[in-house]
C-alpha positions as CSV (number, residue, x, y, z in Angstrom):
1,M,-0.6,-14.3,28.3
2,A,-2.0,-12.0,31.1
3,F,-5.5,-11.0,32.2
4,R,-6.6,-7.6,33.3
5,A,-10.1,-6.7,34.6
6,G,-11.2,-3.9,32.4
7,T,-14.3,-1.7,32.6
8,D,-15.8,-3.6,29.7
9,G,-14.9,-7.0,31.0
10,P,-11.7,-8.9,31.3
11,V,-8.9,-8.1,28.9
12,V,-6.5,-10.9,27.8
13,Y,-3.1,-9.7,26.7
14,L,-1.2,-12.0,24.4
15,K,2.5,-11.6,24.1
16,P,4.9,-13.0,21.4
17,F,6.7,-16.2,22.6
18,M,10.2,-14.7,22.5
19,N,9.2,-11.5,24.2
20,D,7.0,-12.8,27.0
21,S,7.6,-10.9,30.2
22,A,4.2,-11.2,31.9
23,L,4.7,-11.8,35.7
24,P,3.0,-14.7,37.3
25,G,1.7,-12.4,40.1
26,F,0.1,-10.1,37.5
27,F,-1.6,-13.1,35.9
28,V,-2.9,-14.4,39.3
29,F,-4.1,-11.0,40.4
30,G,-5.8,-10.3,37.0
31,F,-7.4,-13.8,37.0
32,S,-8.7,-13.4,40.6
33,L,-10.4,-10.1,39.6
34,F,-12.0,-12.0,36.6
35,V,-13.3,-14.7,39.0
36,F,-14.6,-12.1,41.5
37,R,-16.6,-10.4,38.8
38,L,-18.1,-13.7,37.7
39,L,-19.0,-14.7,41.3
40,F,-20.9,-11.4,42.0
41,G,-22.8,-11.4,38.7
42,Y,-20.6,-9.1,36.7
43,Y,-20.7,-11.3,33.6
44,P,-18.8,-9.8,30.8
45,D,-20.6,-9.4,27.5
46,Y,-17.4,-10.3,25.7
47,V,-13.8,-10.8,26.4
48,H,-11.6,-8.7,24.2
49,F,-8.1,-9.6,23.2
50,K,-5.2,-7.2,22.8
51,T,-1.8,-8.2,21.3
52,C,1.3,-6.3,22.3
53,T,2.6,-4.3,19.4
54,P,5.2,-6.4,17.6
55,M,8.7,-5.1,17.5
56,P,10.0,-4.2,14.1
57,I,12.2,-6.7,12.3
58,L,15.6,-5.2,11.6
59,C,18.3,-6.1,9.2
60,R,21.7,-4.8,10.3
61,T,25.4,-5.7,10.7
62,A,26.3,-7.7,13.8
63,T,27.9,-6.3,16.9
64,E,29.8,-8.0,19.7
65,Q,26.6,-8.2,21.8
66,D,25.2,-10.7,19.2
67,L,27.8,-13.4,20.0
68,D,25.5,-15.6,22.0
69,D,22.6,-15.4,19.6
70,I,24.8,-16.1,16.6
71,N,26.4,-19.0,18.5
72,A,23.0,-20.5,19.1
73,L,21.9,-19.9,15.5
74,Y,24.9,-21.7,14.0
75,Q,24.9,-24.5,16.6
76,S,21.2,-25.2,15.9
77,D,22.1,-26.2,12.3
78,W,24.5,-28.9,13.6
79,H,22.3,-30.0,16.5
80,A,25.1,-29.6,19.0
81,I,24.4,-26.7,21.4
82,S,27.8,-25.8,22.8
83,K,29.5,-22.5,23.2
84,F,31.9,-21.1,20.7
85,S,35.5,-22.0,21.4
86,K,38.0,-19.3,22.3
87,R,39.2,-19.4,18.7
88,Q,35.7,-19.0,17.3
89,E,35.2,-16.0,19.7
90,L,38.4,-14.4,18.4
91,I,37.3,-15.0,14.8
92,F,33.9,-13.5,15.6
93,K,35.4,-10.3,17.0
94,R,37.7,-10.1,14.0
95,L,34.8,-10.5,11.6
96,V,32.9,-7.7,13.4
97,S,35.8,-5.3,13.6
98,E,37.4,-5.7,10.2
99,R,36.4,-3.4,7.3
100,L,36.1,-5.9,4.5
101,T,34.1,-8.6,6.4
102,E,30.7,-8.4,8.1
103,L,28.2,-10.6,9.7
104,L,24.7,-9.5,8.5
105,V,21.8,-10.4,10.7
106,V,18.0,-10.2,11.0
107,E,16.8,-9.2,14.4
108,K,13.3,-10.0,15.7
109,D,12.1,-9.3,19.2
110,K,15.7,-8.4,20.2
111,F,17.0,-11.8,19.1
112,V,19.1,-12.6,16.0
113,V,17.0,-15.0,14.0
114,A,19.0,-15.1,10.7
115,C,22.7,-14.5,9.8
116,C,25.1,-14.7,6.9
117,H,28.8,-13.9,6.3
118,Y,29.6,-11.1,3.9
119,M,33.0,-10.2,2.5
120,T,34.0,-7.4,0.2
121,M,36.8,-8.5,-2.2
122,P,38.7,-5.6,-3.8
123,T,39.6,-6.1,-7.5
124,L,41.4,-4.3,-10.3
125,A,38.7,-5.3,-12.7
126,H,35.6,-3.2,-13.6
127,G,37.4,0.1,-12.9
128,G,38.7,-1.1,-9.5
129,R,35.2,-1.9,-8.2
130,S,34.9,-4.7,-5.5
131,M,32.9,-7.8,-5.6
132,A,30.8,-9.2,-2.7
133,M,30.8,-12.8,-1.4
134,L,28.1,-14.3,0.7
135,G,28.0,-17.5,2.6
136,H,27.1,-19.5,5.7
137,F,23.4,-18.5,5.7
138,A,21.5,-19.7,8.9
139,V,17.9,-19.2,10.0
140,D,16.7,-20.1,13.4
141,P,14.6,-23.3,13.1
142,I,11.8,-21.8,15.2
143,N,11.6,-18.8,13.0
144,R,11.7,-20.5,9.6
145,Q,9.1,-20.0,6.8
146,Q,8.6,-16.4,8.0
147,G,10.5,-14.6,5.2
148,H,13.7,-14.1,7.1
149,A,15.9,-15.7,4.4
150,K,14.4,-13.3,1.8
151,R,14.9,-10.4,4.1
152,L,18.5,-11.2,4.8
153,L,19.3,-11.9,1.1
154,S,17.6,-8.5,0.0
155,F,19.6,-6.7,2.7
156,A,22.9,-8.4,1.7
157,I,22.3,-7.4,-2.0
158,D,21.5,-3.8,-1.0
159,F,24.5,-3.7,1.3
160,A,26.7,-4.9,-1.6
161,R,25.3,-2.3,-4.0
162,K,25.8,0.5,-1.4
163,Q,29.5,-0.6,-1.1
164,G,29.8,-0.2,-4.9
165,C,30.2,-3.9,-5.7
166,Y,29.8,-4.9,-9.3
167,Q,28.6,-8.4,-8.5
168,V,27.5,-10.6,-5.7
169,L,28.8,-14.2,-5.5
170,I,27.4,-17.0,-3.4
171,Q,29.5,-20.2,-3.0
172,V,27.3,-23.3,-2.9
173,D,28.0,-27.0,-2.5
174,K,24.5,-28.4,-2.9
175,L,21.2,-26.5,-3.2
176,Q,17.8,-27.7,-2.5
177,H,15.2,-26.9,-5.2
178,W,13.5,-24.2,-3.2
179,Q,16.8,-22.5,-2.4
180,K,17.7,-22.5,-6.1
181,Q,14.4,-21.0,-7.0
182,L,14.7,-18.3,-4.4
183,L,18.2,-17.3,-5.6
184,Q,17.1,-17.4,-9.3
185,S,14.1,-15.1,-8.4
186,Y,16.7,-12.5,-7.3
187,G,18.5,-12.9,-10.6
188,F,21.4,-15.2,-9.6
189,C,22.8,-17.4,-12.3
190,E,24.8,-20.6,-11.8
191,N,28.4,-20.4,-12.8
192,T,30.8,-23.3,-12.0
193,G,29.9,-24.1,-8.4
194,S,28.7,-20.6,-7.4
195,L,25.7,-18.4,-8.0
196,V,26.5,-14.9,-9.4
197,L,24.3,-11.8,-9.5
198,Q,25.7,-9.1,-11.9
């Protein structure tokens, strides 16, 4: 949050939590102008609020620059914040560079807030069309219940369709009721330990 003394009274700038770059000096300077105006009888009729324009939420494939964000994302699920091992870093680089595997991410305010593994499996069936496999979905705990899982799932399905895949398969061990409902709303059907979208 930052204050600015405007011609119509003080202006309070609110910034998103993950994108807060307001300098303390700017805050103190702006607030001192606000106090000065009050001391000398320049009472504002109102204080108007402005919010910084939110950055667009992007769905994309991961790059090597996303390593730290993805590490934090997966570690938050296991409540043990520790860096990826050298082996995990090599696997990450391989996932990013290989043609048949991808990490799909949702980016908000320049941070990765959701991620899943995507793999294209070539087959001889269905005229030689591939199938897509999804797994290891993770959403940042701070950014949950904001539609990022739906965004990521929609992006993954579109990504598979653009690759010409005839079906999308999600391997599951145990689903919570809301997860099952979400996947069924996209047309996934249960089939021996996995969910399939034809």
